[in-house]
HTML snippet that shows the backbone in 3Dmol.js (N, CA, C, O; Angstrom):
<script src="https://3Dmol.org/build/3Dmol-min.js"></script>
<div id="view" style="width:600px;height:400px;position:relative"></div>
<script>
const pdb = `
ATOM      1  N   UNK A   1     -82.128  15.885  26.980  1.00  0.00           N
ATOM      2  CA  UNK A   1     -81.127  15.105  27.693  1.00  0.00           C
ATOM      3  C   UNK A   1     -79.768  15.358  27.066  1.00  0.00           C
ATOM      4  O   UNK A   1     -79.642  15.342  25.842  1.00  0.00           O
ATOM      5  N   UNK A   2     -78.770  15.587  27.866  1.00  0.00           N
ATOM      6  CA  UNK A   2     -77.404  15.744  27.399  1.00  0.00           C
ATOM      7  C   UNK A   2     -76.658  14.472  27.747  1.00  0.00           C
ATOM      8  O   UNK A   2     -76.577  14.091  28.914  1.00  0.00           O
ATOM      9  N   UNK A   3     -76.118  13.823  26.744  1.00  0.00           N
ATOM     10  CA  UNK A   3     -75.374  12.585  26.925  1.00  0.00           C
ATOM     11  C   UNK A   3     -73.917  12.855  26.578  1.00  0.00           C
ATOM     12  O   UNK A   3     -73.629  13.411  25.519  1.00  0.00           O
ATOM     13  N   UNK A   4     -73.018  12.479  27.431  1.00  0.00           N
ATOM     14  CA  UNK A   4     -71.598  12.746  27.232  1.00  0.00           C
ATOM     15  C   UNK A   4     -70.942  11.543  26.572  1.00  0.00           C
ATOM     16  O   UNK A   4     -71.110  10.408  27.018  1.00  0.00           O
ATOM     17  N   UNK A   5     -70.198  11.799  25.511  1.00  0.00           N
ATOM     18  CA  UNK A   5     -69.421  10.748  24.858  1.00  0.00           C
ATOM     19  C   UNK A   5     -68.018  10.758  25.441  1.00  0.00           C
ATOM     20  O   UNK A   5     -67.508  11.806  25.836  1.00  0.00           O
ATOM     21  N   UNK A   6     -67.417   9.618  25.492  1.00  0.00           N
ATOM     22  CA  UNK A   6     -66.061   9.534  26.013  1.00  0.00           C
ATOM     23  C   UNK A   6     -65.274   8.459  25.298  1.00  0.00           C
ATOM     24  O   UNK A   6     -65.844   7.598  24.629  1.00  0.00           O
ATOM     25  N   UNK A   7     -63.981   8.512  25.440  1.00  0.00           N
ATOM     26  CA  UNK A   7     -63.098   7.511  24.846  1.00  0.00           C
ATOM     27  C   UNK A   7     -61.888   7.354  25.750  1.00  0.00           C
ATOM     28  O   UNK A   7     -61.463   8.301  26.412  1.00  0.00           O
ATOM     29  N   UNK A   8     -61.346   6.164  25.769  1.00  0.00           N
ATOM     30  CA  UNK A   8     -60.179   5.886  26.605  1.00  0.00           C
ATOM     31  C   UNK A   8     -59.461   4.663  26.062  1.00  0.00           C
ATOM     32  O   UNK A   8     -60.015   3.901  25.269  1.00  0.00           O
ATOM     33  N   UNK A   9     -58.241   4.488  26.493  1.00  0.00           N
ATOM     34  CA  UNK A   9     -57.485   3.279  26.178  1.00  0.00           C
ATOM     35  C   UNK A   9     -57.650   2.338  27.359  1.00  0.00           C
ATOM     36  O   UNK A   9     -57.303   2.674  28.492  1.00  0.00           O
ATOM     37  N   UNK A  10     -58.176   1.173  27.083  1.00  0.00           N
ATOM     38  CA  UNK A  10     -58.412   0.198  28.153  1.00  0.00           C
ATOM     39  C   UNK A  10     -57.084  -0.412  28.610  1.00  0.00           C
ATOM     40  O   UNK A  10     -56.147  -0.560  27.825  1.00  0.00           O
ATOM     41  N   UNK A  11     -57.028  -0.751  29.864  1.00  0.00           N
ATOM     42  CA  UNK A  11     -55.841  -1.368  30.449  1.00  0.00           C
ATOM     43  C   UNK A  11     -55.471  -2.652  29.705  1.00  0.00           C
ATOM     44  O   UNK A  11     -54.292  -2.982  29.578  1.00  0.00           O
ATOM     45  N   UNK A  12     -56.473  -3.366  29.218  1.00  0.00           N
ATOM     46  CA  UNK A  12     -56.251  -4.643  28.540  1.00  0.00           C
ATOM     47  C   UNK A  12     -56.027  -4.497  27.035  1.00  0.00           C
ATOM     48  O   UNK A  12     -56.005  -5.500  26.321  1.00  0.00           O
ATOM     49  N   UNK A  13     -55.861  -3.269  26.538  1.00  0.00           N
ATOM     50  CA  UNK A  13     -55.694  -3.045  25.095  1.00  0.00           C
ATOM     51  C   UNK A  13     -54.479  -3.801  24.563  1.00  0.00           C
ATOM     52  O   UNK A  13     -53.420  -3.828  25.190  1.00  0.00           O
ATOM     53  N   UNK A  14     -54.656  -4.408  23.402  1.00  0.00           N
ATOM     54  CA  UNK A  14     -53.555  -5.150  22.773  1.00  0.00           C
ATOM     55  C   UNK A  14     -52.637  -4.233  21.968  1.00  0.00           C
ATOM     56  O   UNK A  14     -51.480  -4.574  21.720  1.00  0.00           O
ATOM     57  N   UNK A  15     -53.143  -3.080  21.565  1.00  0.00           N
ATOM     58  CA  UNK A  15     -52.354  -2.154  20.761  1.00  0.00           C
ATOM     59  C   UNK A  15     -52.494  -0.751  21.356  1.00  0.00           C
ATOM     60  O   UNK A  15     -53.210   0.095  20.822  1.00  0.00           O
ATOM     61  N   UNK A  16     -51.807  -0.528  22.455  1.00  0.00           N
ATOM     62  CA  UNK A  16     -51.911   0.743  23.176  1.00  0.00           C
ATOM     63  C   UNK A  16     -51.483   1.908  22.290  1.00  0.00           C
ATOM     64  O   UNK A  16     -52.143   2.947  22.280  1.00  0.00           O
ATOM     65  N   UNK A  17     -50.395   1.751  21.550  1.00  0.00           N
ATOM     66  CA  UNK A  17     -49.912   2.833  20.694  1.00  0.00           C
ATOM     67  C   UNK A  17     -50.956   3.191  19.640  1.00  0.00           C
ATOM     68  O   UNK A  17     -51.234   4.369  19.413  1.00  0.00           O
ATOM     69  N   UNK A  18     -51.532   2.185  19.000  1.00  0.00           N
ATOM     70  CA  UNK A  18     -52.568   2.432  17.997  1.00  0.00           C
ATOM     71  C   UNK A  18     -53.798   3.076  18.607  1.00  0.00           C
ATOM     72  O   UNK A  18     -54.402   3.965  18.007  1.00  0.00           O
ATOM     73  N   UNK A  19     -54.172   2.630  19.803  1.00  0.00           N
ATOM     74  CA  UNK A  19     -55.338   3.194  20.487  1.00  0.00           C
ATOM     75  C   UNK A  19     -55.098   4.659  20.836  1.00  0.00           C
ATOM     76  O   UNK A  19     -55.997   5.487  20.686  1.00  0.00           O
ATOM     77  N   UNK A  20     -53.892   4.985  21.300  1.00  0.00           N
ATOM     78  CA  UNK A  20     -53.579   6.373  21.636  1.00  0.00           C
ATOM     79  C   UNK A  20     -53.573   7.252  20.384  1.00  0.00           C
ATOM     80  O   UNK A  20     -54.004   8.404  20.427  1.00  0.00           O
ATOM     81  N   UNK A  21     -53.082   6.701  19.271  1.00  0.00           N
ATOM     82  CA  UNK A  21     -53.102   7.458  18.013  1.00  0.00           C
ATOM     83  C   UNK A  21     -54.543   7.700  17.556  1.00  0.00           C
ATOM     84  O   UNK A  21     -54.866   8.772  17.046  1.00  0.00           O
ATOM     85  N   UNK A  22     -55.401   6.700  17.742  1.00  0.00           N
ATOM     86  CA  UNK A  22     -56.805   6.858  17.373  1.00  0.00           C
ATOM     87  C   UNK A  22     -57.470   7.937  18.226  1.00  0.00           C
ATOM     88  O   UNK A  22     -58.229   8.756  17.709  1.00  0.00           O
ATOM     89  N   UNK A  23     -57.189   7.941  19.532  1.00  0.00           N
ATOM     90  CA  UNK A  23     -57.748   8.983  20.403  1.00  0.00           C
ATOM     91  C   UNK A  23     -57.252  10.363  19.981  1.00  0.00           C
ATOM     92  O   UNK A  23     -58.014  11.330  19.979  1.00  0.00           O
ATOM     93  N   UNK A  24     -55.979  10.448  19.626  1.00  0.00           N
ATOM     94  CA  UNK A  24     -55.435  11.730  19.165  1.00  0.00           C
ATOM     95  C   UNK A  24     -56.152  12.174  17.889  1.00  0.00           C
ATOM     96  O   UNK A  24     -56.443  13.357  17.714  1.00  0.00           O
ATOM     97  N   UNK A  25     -56.432  11.225  17.007  1.00  0.00           N
ATOM     98  CA  UNK A  25     -57.170  11.563  15.786  1.00  0.00           C
ATOM     99  C   UNK A  25     -58.577  12.062  16.123  1.00  0.00           C
ATOM    100  O   UNK A  25     -59.044  13.036  15.534  1.00  0.00           O
ATOM    101  N   UNK A  26     -59.254  11.402  17.064  1.00  0.00           N
ATOM    102  CA  UNK A  26     -60.627  11.793  17.409  1.00  0.00           C
ATOM    103  C   UNK A  26     -60.733  13.246  17.859  1.00  0.00           C
ATOM    104  O   UNK A  26     -61.763  13.883  17.644  1.00  0.00           O
ATOM    105  N   UNK A  27     -59.689  13.773  18.475  1.00  0.00           N
ATOM    106  CA  UNK A  27     -59.728  15.170  18.921  1.00  0.00           C
ATOM    107  C   UNK A  27     -59.018  16.112  17.951  1.00  0.00           C
ATOM    108  O   UNK A  27     -58.867  17.301  18.233  1.00  0.00           O
ATOM    109  N   UNK A  28     -58.579  15.577  16.802  1.00  0.00           N
ATOM    110  CA  UNK A  28     -57.949  16.427  15.795  1.00  0.00           C
ATOM    111  C   UNK A  28     -59.000  17.326  15.150  1.00  0.00           C
ATOM    112  O   UNK A  28     -60.196  17.040  15.209  1.00  0.00           O
ATOM    113  N   UNK A  29     -58.550  18.396  14.544  1.00  0.00           N
ATOM    114  CA  UNK A  29     -59.480  19.317  13.888  1.00  0.00           C
ATOM    115  C   UNK A  29     -60.283  18.597  12.803  1.00  0.00           C
ATOM    116  O   UNK A  29     -61.490  18.803  12.681  1.00  0.00           O
ATOM    117  N   UNK A  30     -59.616  17.760  12.023  1.00  0.00           N
ATOM    118  CA  UNK A  30     -60.298  17.049  10.929  1.00  0.00           C
ATOM    119  C   UNK A  30     -61.434  16.166  11.451  1.00  0.00           C
ATOM    120  O   UNK A  30     -62.558  16.233  10.953  1.00  0.00           O
ATOM    121  N   UNK A  31     -61.138  15.349  12.446  1.00  0.00           N
ATOM    122  CA  UNK A  31     -62.156  14.439  12.981  1.00  0.00           C
ATOM    123  C   UNK A  31     -63.276  15.204  13.675  1.00  0.00           C
ATOM    124  O   UNK A  31     -64.446  14.844  13.550  1.00  0.00           O
ATOM    125  N   UNK A  32     -62.927  16.248  14.399  1.00  0.00           N
ATOM    126  CA  UNK A  32     -63.950  17.035  15.082  1.00  0.00           C
ATOM    127  C   UNK A  32     -64.902  17.677  14.067  1.00  0.00           C
ATOM    128  O   UNK A  32     -66.110  17.732  14.294  1.00  0.00           O
ATOM    129  N   UNK A  33     -64.355  18.161  12.951  1.00  0.00           N
ATOM    130  CA  UNK A  33     -65.206  18.732  11.906  1.00  0.00           C
ATOM    131  C   UNK A  33     -66.092  17.657  11.288  1.00  0.00           C
ATOM    132  O   UNK A  33     -67.279  17.889  11.060  1.00  0.00           O
ATOM    133  N   UNK A  34     -65.529  16.487  11.017  1.00  0.00           N
ATOM    134  CA  UNK A  34     -66.320  15.395  10.440  1.00  0.00           C
ATOM    135  C   UNK A  34     -67.491  15.025  11.338  1.00  0.00           C
ATOM    136  O   UNK A  34     -68.619  14.873  10.870  1.00  0.00           O
ATOM    137  N   UNK A  35     -67.219  14.881  12.626  1.00  0.00           N
ATOM    138  CA  UNK A  35     -68.271  14.469  13.556  1.00  0.00           C
ATOM    139  C   UNK A  35     -69.285  15.578  13.815  1.00  0.00           C
ATOM    140  O   UNK A  35     -70.469  15.306  14.009  1.00  0.00           O
ATOM    141  N   UNK A  36     -68.828  16.813  13.818  1.00  0.00           N
ATOM    142  CA  UNK A  36     -69.704  17.922  14.198  1.00  0.00           C
ATOM    143  C   UNK A  36     -70.495  18.506  13.034  1.00  0.00           C
ATOM    144  O   UNK A  36     -71.579  19.052  13.238  1.00  0.00           O
ATOM    145  N   UNK A  37     -69.971  18.398  11.823  1.00  0.00           N
ATOM    146  CA  UNK A  37     -70.565  19.171  10.736  1.00  0.00           C
ATOM    147  C   UNK A  37     -71.099  18.350   9.567  1.00  0.00           C
ATOM    148  O   UNK A  37     -71.627  18.934   8.620  1.00  0.00           O
ATOM    149  N   UNK A  38     -70.988  17.054   9.588  1.00  0.00           N
ATOM    150  CA  UNK A  38     -71.376  16.261   8.423  1.00  0.00           C
ATOM    151  C   UNK A  38     -72.518  15.303   8.698  1.00  0.00           C
ATOM    152  O   UNK A  38     -72.608  14.248   8.069  1.00  0.00           O
ATOM    153  N   UNK A  39     -73.380  15.652   9.616  1.00  0.00           N
ATOM    154  CA  UNK A  39     -74.548  14.821   9.934  1.00  0.00           C
ATOM    155  C   UNK A  39     -74.156  13.377  10.251  1.00  0.00           C
ATOM    156  O   UNK A  39     -74.892  12.446   9.923  1.00  0.00           O
ATOM    157  N   UNK A  40     -73.005  13.193  10.883  1.00  0.00           N
ATOM    158  CA  UNK A  40     -72.554  11.852  11.262  1.00  0.00           C
ATOM    159  C   UNK A  40     -73.036  11.516  12.661  1.00  0.00           C
ATOM    160  O   UNK A  40     -73.653  10.472  12.873  1.00  0.00           O
ATOM    161  N   UNK A  41     -72.762  12.383  13.607  1.00  0.00           N
ATOM    162  CA  UNK A  41     -73.112  12.052  14.991  1.00  0.00           C
ATOM    163  C   UNK A  41     -73.812  13.189  15.733  1.00  0.00           C
ATOM    164  O   UNK A  41     -74.313  12.987  16.839  1.00  0.00           O
ATOM    165  N   UNK A  42     -73.851  14.360  15.147  1.00  0.00           N
ATOM    166  CA  UNK A  42     -74.464  15.531  15.789  1.00  0.00           C
ATOM    167  C   UNK A  42     -73.833  15.829  17.143  1.00  0.00           C
ATOM    168  O   UNK A  42     -74.505  16.306  18.058  1.00  0.00           O
ATOM    169  N   UNK A  43     -72.553  15.548  17.263  1.00  0.00           N
ATOM    170  CA  UNK A  43     -71.811  15.836  18.492  1.00  0.00           C
ATOM    171  C   UNK A  43     -71.487  17.327  18.547  1.00  0.00           C
ATOM    172  O   UNK A  43     -71.337  17.988  17.520  1.00  0.00           O
ATOM    173  N   UNK A  44     -71.386  17.828  19.753  1.00  0.00           N
ATOM    174  CA  UNK A  44     -70.842  19.162  19.946  1.00  0.00           C
ATOM    175  C   UNK A  44     -69.328  19.005  19.959  1.00  0.00           C
ATOM    176  O   UNK A  44     -68.804  18.181  20.709  1.00  0.00           O
ATOM    177  N   UNK A  45     -68.614  19.778  19.143  1.00  0.00           N
ATOM    178  CA  UNK A  45     -67.166  19.591  19.070  1.00  0.00           C
ATOM    179  C   UNK A  45     -66.460  19.969  20.367  1.00  0.00           C
ATOM    180  O   UNK A  45     -66.847  20.907  21.064  1.00  0.00           O
ATOM    181  N   UNK A  46     -65.433  19.222  20.659  1.00  0.00           N
ATOM    182  CA  UNK A  46     -64.599  19.474  21.826  1.00  0.00           C
ATOM    183  C   UNK A  46     -63.548  20.530  21.499  1.00  0.00           C
ATOM    184  O   UNK A  46     -63.151  21.312  22.363  1.00  0.00           O
ATOM    185  N   UNK A  47     -63.115  20.544  20.281  1.00  0.00           N
ATOM    186  CA  UNK A  47     -62.008  21.395  19.866  1.00  0.00           C
ATOM    187  C   UNK A  47     -62.468  22.843  19.641  1.00  0.00           C
ATOM    188  O   UNK A  47     -63.416  23.082  18.892  1.00  0.00           O
ATOM    189  N   UNK A  48     -61.802  23.801  20.285  1.00  0.00           N
ATOM    190  CA  UNK A  48     -62.143  25.216  20.060  1.00  0.00           C
ATOM    191  C   UNK A  48     -61.979  25.577  18.585  1.00  0.00           C
ATOM    192  O   UNK A  48     -61.056  25.103  17.921  1.00  0.00           O
ATOM    193  N   UNK A  49     -62.866  26.405  18.087  1.00  0.00           N
ATOM    194  CA  UNK A  49     -62.777  26.854  16.704  1.00  0.00           C
ATOM    195  C   UNK A  49     -63.511  25.971  15.710  1.00  0.00           C
ATOM    196  O   UNK A  49     -63.630  26.336  14.540  1.00  0.00           O
ATOM    197  N   UNK A  50     -64.006  24.818  16.146  1.00  0.00           N
ATOM    198  CA  UNK A  50     -64.775  23.943  15.263  1.00  0.00           C
ATOM    199  C   UNK A  50     -66.252  24.205  15.537  1.00  0.00           C
ATOM    200  O   UNK A  50     -66.726  24.043  16.662  1.00  0.00           O
ATOM    201  N   UNK A  51     -66.964  24.608  14.501  1.00  0.00           N
ATOM    202  CA  UNK A  51     -68.381  24.936  14.656  1.00  0.00           C
ATOM    203  C   UNK A  51     -69.228  23.674  14.748  1.00  0.00           C
ATOM    204  O   UNK A  51     -68.909  22.650  14.144  1.00  0.00           O
ATOM    205  N   UNK A  52     -70.289  23.762  15.497  1.00  0.00           N
ATOM    206  CA  UNK A  52     -71.244  22.667  15.623  1.00  0.00           C
ATOM    207  C   UNK A  52     -72.144  22.628  14.394  1.00  0.00           C
ATOM    208  O   UNK A  52     -72.251  23.612  13.663  1.00  0.00           O
ATOM    209  N   UNK A  53     -72.787  21.493  14.172  1.00  0.00           N
ATOM    210  CA  UNK A  53     -73.767  21.370  13.098  1.00  0.00           C
ATOM    211  C   UNK A  53     -74.874  22.400  13.351  1.00  0.00           C
ATOM    212  O   UNK A  53     -75.353  22.511  14.479  1.00  0.00           O
ATOM    213  N   UNK A  54     -75.285  23.143  12.341  1.00  0.00           N
ATOM    214  CA  UNK A  54     -76.325  24.160  12.540  1.00  0.00           C
ATOM    215  C   UNK A  54     -77.647  23.600  13.075  1.00  0.00           C
ATOM    216  O   UNK A  54     -78.442  24.344  13.648  1.00  0.00           O
ATOM    217  N   UNK A  55     -77.887  22.307  12.894  1.00  0.00           N
ATOM    218  CA  UNK A  55     -79.122  21.705  13.403  1.00  0.00           C
ATOM    219  C   UNK A  55     -79.121  21.637  14.935  1.00  0.00           C
ATOM    220  O   UNK A  55     -80.181  21.586  15.558  1.00  0.00           O
ATOM    221  N   UNK A  56     -77.926  21.638  15.537  1.00  0.00           N
ATOM    222  CA  UNK A  56     -77.815  21.592  17.000  1.00  0.00           C
ATOM    223  C   UNK A  56     -78.112  22.966  17.596  1.00  0.00           C
ATOM    224  O   UNK A  56     -77.678  23.992  17.071  1.00  0.00           O
ATOM    225  N   UNK A  57     -78.850  22.968  18.686  1.00  0.00           N
ATOM    226  CA  UNK A  57     -79.034  24.213  19.429  1.00  0.00           C
ATOM    227  C   UNK A  57     -77.685  24.629  19.991  1.00  0.00           C
ATOM    228  O   UNK A  57     -76.854  23.774  20.298  1.00  0.00           O
ATOM    229  N   UNK A  58     -77.456  25.921  20.130  1.00  0.00           N
ATOM    230  CA  UNK A  58     -76.235  26.336  20.817  1.00  0.00           C
ATOM    231  C   UNK A  58     -76.177  25.672  22.198  1.00  0.00           C
ATOM    232  O   UNK A  58     -77.182  25.581  22.904  1.00  0.00           O
ATOM    233  N   UNK A  59     -74.996  25.220  22.557  1.00  0.00           N
ATOM    234  CA  UNK A  59     -74.833  24.450  23.795  1.00  0.00           C
ATOM    235  C   UNK A  59     -75.360  25.201  25.009  1.00  0.00           C
ATOM    236  O   UNK A  59     -75.936  24.597  25.914  1.00  0.00           O
ATOM    237  N   UNK A  60     -75.167  26.508  25.033  1.00  0.00           N
ATOM    238  CA  UNK A  60     -75.614  27.282  26.199  1.00  0.00           C
ATOM    239  C   UNK A  60     -77.134  27.464  26.252  1.00  0.00           C
ATOM    240  O   UNK A  60     -77.653  28.012  27.224  1.00  0.00           O
ATOM    241  N   UNK A  61     -77.847  27.014  25.225  1.00  0.00           N
ATOM    242  CA  UNK A  61     -79.309  27.083  25.229  1.00  0.00           C
ATOM    243  C   UNK A  61     -79.964  25.753  25.611  1.00  0.00           C
ATOM    244  O   UNK A  61     -81.186  25.678  25.736  1.00  0.00           O
ATOM    245  N   UNK A  62     -79.170  24.723  25.794  1.00  0.00           N
ATOM    246  CA  UNK A  62     -79.721  23.431  26.194  1.00  0.00           C
ATOM    247  C   UNK A  62     -80.208  23.501  27.629  1.00  0.00           C
ATOM    248  O   UNK A  62     -79.617  24.187  28.463  1.00  0.00           O
ATOM    249  N   UNK A  63     -81.268  22.802  27.905  1.00  0.00           N
ATOM    250  CA  UNK A  63     -81.816  22.769  29.256  1.00  0.00           C
ATOM    251  C   UNK A  63     -81.941  21.313  29.696  1.00  0.00           C
ATOM    252  O   UNK A  63     -83.027  20.734  29.658  1.00  0.00           O
ATOM    253  N   UNK A  64     -80.822  20.730  30.112  1.00  0.00           N
ATOM    254  CA  UNK A  64     -80.878  19.324  30.531  1.00  0.00           C
ATOM    255  C   UNK A  64     -81.698  19.169  31.803  1.00  0.00           C
ATOM    256  O   UNK A  64     -81.749  20.082  32.627  1.00  0.00           O
ATOM    257  N   UNK A  65     -82.336  18.022  31.965  1.00  0.00           N
ATOM    258  CA  UNK A  65     -83.108  17.799  33.193  1.00  0.00           C
ATOM    259  C   UNK A  65     -82.186  17.777  34.406  1.00  0.00           C
ATOM    260  O   UNK A  65     -81.032  17.359  34.313  1.00  0.00           O
ATOM    261  N   UNK A  66     -82.694  18.220  35.517  1.00  0.00           N
ATOM    262  CA  UNK A  66     -81.915  18.236  36.757  1.00  0.00           C
ATOM    263  C   UNK A  66     -81.987  16.850  37.392  1.00  0.00           C
ATOM    264  O   UNK A  66     -82.838  16.591  38.243  1.00  0.00           O
ATOM    265  N   UNK A  67     -81.101  15.977  36.979  1.00  0.00           N
ATOM    266  CA  UNK A  67     -81.048  14.614  37.512  1.00  0.00           C
ATOM    267  C   UNK A  67     -79.761  14.413  38.288  1.00  0.00           C
ATOM    268  O   UNK A  67     -78.713  14.956  37.938  1.00  0.00           O
ATOM    269  N   UNK A  68     -79.857  13.639  39.328  1.00  0.00           N
ATOM    270  CA  UNK A  68     -78.653  13.249  40.054  1.00  0.00           C
ATOM    271  C   UNK A  68     -78.281  11.834  39.622  1.00  0.00           C
ATOM    272  O   UNK A  68     -79.090  11.124  39.026  1.00  0.00           O
ATOM    273  N   UNK A  69     -77.070  11.440  39.923  1.00  0.00           N
ATOM    274  CA  UNK A  69     -76.632  10.077  39.630  1.00  0.00           C
ATOM    275  C   UNK A  69     -77.553   9.078  40.319  1.00  0.00           C
ATOM    276  O   UNK A  69     -77.874   8.033  39.754  1.00  0.00           O
ATOM    277  N   UNK A  70     -77.972   9.392  41.519  1.00  0.00           N
ATOM    278  CA  UNK A  70     -78.860   8.493  42.256  1.00  0.00           C
ATOM    279  C   UNK A  70     -80.195   8.315  41.530  1.00  0.00           C
ATOM    280  O   UNK A  70     -80.760   7.222  41.534  1.00  0.00           O
ATOM    281  N   UNK A  71     -80.689   9.361  40.921  1.00  0.00           N
ATOM    282  CA  UNK A  71     -81.960   9.271  40.210  1.00  0.00           C
ATOM    283  C   UNK A  71     -81.849   8.453  38.924  1.00  0.00           C
ATOM    284  O   UNK A  71     -82.837   7.886  38.458  1.00  0.00           O
ATOM    285  N   UNK A  72     -80.660   8.394  38.361  1.00  0.00           N
ATOM    286  CA  UNK A  72     -80.471   7.610  37.141  1.00  0.00           C
ATOM    287  C   UNK A  72     -80.530   6.118  37.419  1.00  0.00           C
ATOM    288  O   UNK A  72     -80.849   5.329  36.529  1.00  0.00           O
ATOM    289  N   UNK A  73     -80.230   5.734  38.630  1.00  0.00           N
ATOM    290  CA  UNK A  73     -80.377   4.329  39.003  1.00  0.00           C
ATOM    291  C   UNK A  73     -79.066   3.591  39.142  1.00  0.00           C
ATOM    292  O   UNK A  73     -77.983   4.137  38.932  1.00  0.00           O
ATOM    293  N   UNK A  74     -79.202   2.347  39.500  1.00  0.00           N
ATOM    294  CA  UNK A  74     -78.073   1.461  39.750  1.00  0.00           C
ATOM    295  C   UNK A  74     -77.583   0.879  38.427  1.00  0.00           C
ATOM    296  O   UNK A  74     -78.350   0.245  37.702  1.00  0.00           O
ATOM    297  N   UNK A  75     -76.323   1.092  38.121  1.00  0.00           N
ATOM    298  CA  UNK A  75     -75.786   0.559  36.867  1.00  0.00           C
ATOM    299  C   UNK A  75     -74.906  -0.670  37.082  1.00  0.00           C
ATOM    300  O   UNK A  75     -74.119  -1.028  36.206  1.00  0.00           O
ATOM    301  N   UNK A  76     -75.032  -1.311  38.230  1.00  0.00           N
ATOM    302  CA  UNK A  76     -74.175  -2.464  38.520  1.00  0.00           C
ATOM    303  C   UNK A  76     -74.408  -3.605  37.532  1.00  0.00           C
ATOM    304  O   UNK A  76     -73.476  -4.343  37.212  1.00  0.00           O
ATOM    305  N   UNK A  77     -75.637  -3.758  37.047  1.00  0.00           N
ATOM    306  CA  UNK A  77     -75.915  -4.815  36.070  1.00  0.00           C
ATOM    307  C   UNK A  77     -75.181  -4.534  34.756  1.00  0.00           C
ATOM    308  O   UNK A  77     -74.679  -5.458  34.116  1.00  0.00           O
ATOM    309  N   UNK A  78     -75.119  -3.279  34.359  1.00  0.00           N
ATOM    310  CA  UNK A  78     -74.389  -2.922  33.140  1.00  0.00           C
ATOM    311  C   UNK A  78     -72.911  -3.248  33.304  1.00  0.00           C
ATOM    312  O   UNK A  78     -72.287  -3.779  32.385  1.00  0.00           O
ATOM    313  N   UNK A  79     -72.349  -2.933  34.466  1.00  0.00           N
ATOM    314  CA  UNK A  79     -70.949  -3.268  34.734  1.00  0.00           C
ATOM    315  C   UNK A  79     -70.715  -4.761  34.691  1.00  0.00           C
ATOM    316  O   UNK A  79     -69.699  -5.217  34.167  1.00  0.00           O
ATOM    317  N   UNK A  80     -71.637  -5.521  35.233  1.00  0.00           N
ATOM    318  CA  UNK A  80     -71.532  -6.980  35.221  1.00  0.00           C
ATOM    319  C   UNK A  80     -71.516  -7.500  33.784  1.00  0.00           C
ATOM    320  O   UNK A  80     -70.712  -8.369  33.446  1.00  0.00           O
ATOM    321  N   UNK A  81     -72.393  -6.977  32.946  1.00  0.00           N
ATOM    322  CA  UNK A  81     -72.434  -7.394  31.546  1.00  0.00           C
ATOM    323  C   UNK A  81     -71.149  -7.021  30.812  1.00  0.00           C
ATOM    324  O   UNK A  81     -70.655  -7.798  29.995  1.00  0.00           O
ATOM    325  N   UNK A  82     -70.607  -5.841  31.096  1.00  0.00           N
ATOM    326  CA  UNK A  82     -69.347  -5.428  30.475  1.00  0.00           C
ATOM    327  C   UNK A  82     -68.204  -6.344  30.892  1.00  0.00           C
ATOM    328  O   UNK A  82     -67.350  -6.686  30.074  1.00  0.00           O
ATOM    329  N   UNK A  83     -68.184  -6.746  32.171  1.00  0.00           N
ATOM    330  CA  UNK A  83     -67.149  -7.676  32.636  1.00  0.00           C
ATOM    331  C   UNK A  83     -67.311  -9.043  31.977  1.00  0.00           C
ATOM    332  O   UNK A  83     -66.322  -9.656  31.575  1.00  0.00           O
ATOM    333  N   UNK A  84     -68.540  -9.522  31.863  1.00  0.00           N
ATOM    334  CA  UNK A  84     -68.785 -10.814  31.220  1.00  0.00           C
ATOM    335  C   UNK A  84     -68.345 -10.805  29.759  1.00  0.00           C
ATOM    336  O   UNK A  84     -67.881 -11.819  29.237  1.00  0.00           O
ATOM    337  N   UNK A  85     -68.489  -9.672  29.114  1.00  0.00           N
ATOM    338  CA  UNK A  85     -68.092  -9.545  27.712  1.00  0.00           C
ATOM    339  C   UNK A  85     -66.590  -9.317  27.566  1.00  0.00           C
ATOM    340  O   UNK A  85     -66.076  -9.263  26.449  1.00  0.00           O
ATOM    341  N   UNK A  86     -65.883  -9.182  28.695  1.00  0.00           N
ATOM    342  CA  UNK A  86     -64.443  -8.963  28.642  1.00  0.00           C
ATOM    343  C   UNK A  86     -64.050  -7.539  28.326  1.00  0.00           C
ATOM    344  O   UNK A  86     -62.908  -7.280  27.945  1.00  0.00           O
ATOM    345  N   UNK A  87     -64.976  -6.614  28.478  1.00  0.00           N
ATOM    346  CA  UNK A  87     -64.691  -5.216  28.172  1.00  0.00           C
ATOM    347  C   UNK A  87     -64.182  -4.435  29.372  1.00  0.00           C
ATOM    348  O   UNK A  87     -63.671  -3.326  29.217  1.00  0.00           O
ATOM    349  N   UNK A  88     -64.315  -4.995  30.555  1.00  0.00           N
ATOM    350  CA  UNK A  88     -63.791  -4.365  31.775  1.00  0.00           C
ATOM    351  C   UNK A  88     -62.902  -5.339  32.498  1.00  0.00           C
ATOM    352  O   UNK A  88     -62.356  -5.012  33.552  1.00  0.00           O
TER     353      UNK A  88
END
`;
const viewer = $3Dmol.createViewer("view");
viewer.addModel(pdb, "pdb");
viewer.setStyle({}, {cartoon: {color: "spectrum"}});
viewer.zoomTo();
viewer.render();
</script>
């Protein structure tokens, strides 16, 4: 299974400038190396030139299941919980 990580600044953020700086850090060479090469998250790096952790298969060798969004199911309950928690 291939799971995509993402990050964004929420509309309701109290510190937009700080959040944008944090996002910029996450895609910096330093952070990408930390996440990709130090057994922290086993992420595939987004930044060109940053090598993946050797434990990870090369990205082009992954064989994700052929699933459609419809097959994954209805996520409306997850959205409801996120709204109740004030995250959306």
